[in-house]
C-alpha positions in Angstrom: 131.6 72.3 96.6 129.3 73.3 93.6 128.5 70.9 90.9 130.7 71.6 88.0 129.8 70.6 84.4 131.3 71.3 81.2 128.5 73.2 78.9 130.9 73.6 75.8 133.4 71.0 75.1 133.8 72.6 71.7 137.2 74.2 70.9 137.0 77.7 69.6 139.4 79.2 67.1 139.0 82.7 67.9 141.1 85.7 68.5 140.9 86.4 72.1 140.0 89.3 74.2 141.3 92.3 72.6 144.8 90.9 71.7 145.8 91.3 68.1 146.8 87.7 67.6 145.5 86.1 64.5 143.0 83.3 64.7 144.2 79.9 65.2 145.9 77.9 62.5 143.9 75.0 61.1 144.7 72.0 63.1 145.8 73.6 66.2 143.1 72.8 69.1 142.2 72.8 72.7 140.0 71.0 74.9 139.2 70.4 78.7 140.1 67.0 79.6 136.9 65.5 81.1 136.7 65.2 84.7 139.1 67.7 85.4 137.3 71.0 85.6 137.2 72.8 88.7 136.4 76.5 89.8 140.3 76.8 90.5 141.6 75.1 87.4 141.6 72.3 84.7 143.6 70.2 82.5 143.6 71.1 78.8 144.4 68.6 76.0 146.3 70.8 73.2 146.2 69.2 69.8 148.5 69.8 66.8 147.0 68.1 63.7 148.7 70.3 61.2 152.2 70.1 59.2 153.7 72.8 61.2 155.5 72.6 64.7 154.3 75.2 67.1 155.1 76.3 70.4 152.8 77.1 73.4 154.0 79.0 76.5 152.8 79.0 80.0 150.7 82.1 79.6 147.0 81.8 79.4 144.0 84.0 80.2 140.5 83.9 81.2 137.4 85.7 80.2 133.7 85.7 81.6 130.7 86.0 79.3 128.6 89.0 81.0 125.7 90.3 78.6 126.5 88.2 75.7 130.1 89.6 75.5 133.5 88.4 76.7 135.0 90.2 79.1 138.6 89.6 80.3 138.7 88.7 84.1 141.0 91.1 86.4 143.5 89.5 88.2 142.9 89.0 92.0 146.5 89.7 93.1 148.9 92.8 92.2 149.5 92.8 88.4 152.8 94.2 89.2 154.1 90.5 90.6 152.6 88.2 88.0 155.3 86.9 86.3 155.2 83.8 83.6 157.6 81.0 83.4 159.5 81.0 80.1 158.9 77.4 79.3 158.3 76.3 75.3 155.8 73.3 74.9 156.6 72.5 71.2 154.0 70.5 69.4 153.9 68.7 66.1 156.4 67.8 63.6 159.4 65.9 65.5 157.4 66.6 68.7 154.4 64.7 70.1 151.4 65.9 68.5 149.2 66.0 71.9 149.9 67.7 75.2 148.1 67.4 78.4 148.8 70.8 80.4 147.5 71.3 84.0 146.4 75.0 84.2 145.7 76.2 87.8 144.0 79.7 87.8 142.8 80.1 91.3 146.4 81.9 92.4 145.7 84.7 89.7 142.0 84.8 89.2 140.8 83.4 92.4 137.9 80.8 92.6 135.7 81.1 89.8 131.9 81.6 90.4 129.0 80.0 88.3 128.9 81.2 84.8 130.1 80.9 81.2 133.9 81.2 80.6 136.6 81.2 77.8 140.2 80.0 78.4 142.8 81.3 75.8 146.3 80.4 75.1 148.8 81.9 72.8 151.3 80.1 70.6 153.7 80.6 67.9 155.0 78.7 65.0 158.3 77.0 65.6 160.3 78.8 63.1 158.7 82.2 63.5 158.1 83.6 67.1 156.9 86.9 65.3 153.7 85.2 64.4 151.5 84.7 67.5 148.1 83.0 67.5 145.5 81.9 70.0 143.3 79.2 70.5 140.1 79.2 73.1 137.9 76.8 74.8 134.7 77.7 76.5 133.4 76.1 79.6 130.4 76.7 82.1 130.6 76.3 85.9 127.5 75.5 87.5 
């Protein structure tokens, strides 16, 4: 198995890969839990230190840095059979402020090669599902 190292544990608050979701709200962060990163998945820690309740879904996407630019990774399976569970993960307010979530991407993207990657998750305001935001974290596999 390749040596895996987390190069960037810095949470990026970015608008992700061509989607029109606004930048993450202040206080919403995502990090990769130490010791969980593999080329097939990771456990992320989602935190809400804002005054609002937000809701994450099971959806995520991965990008790889190529020539200094982020490029969305293609699925390794037929896109027409990809479905996402309709699970809501509320965070903040009357709910917990921190959530650990195991994300397995091997089934969707295959085993990742060495390189720089960005994992992005979307979330919504608890009382307004029309407002979508994104939060991302970068990592490197060596």
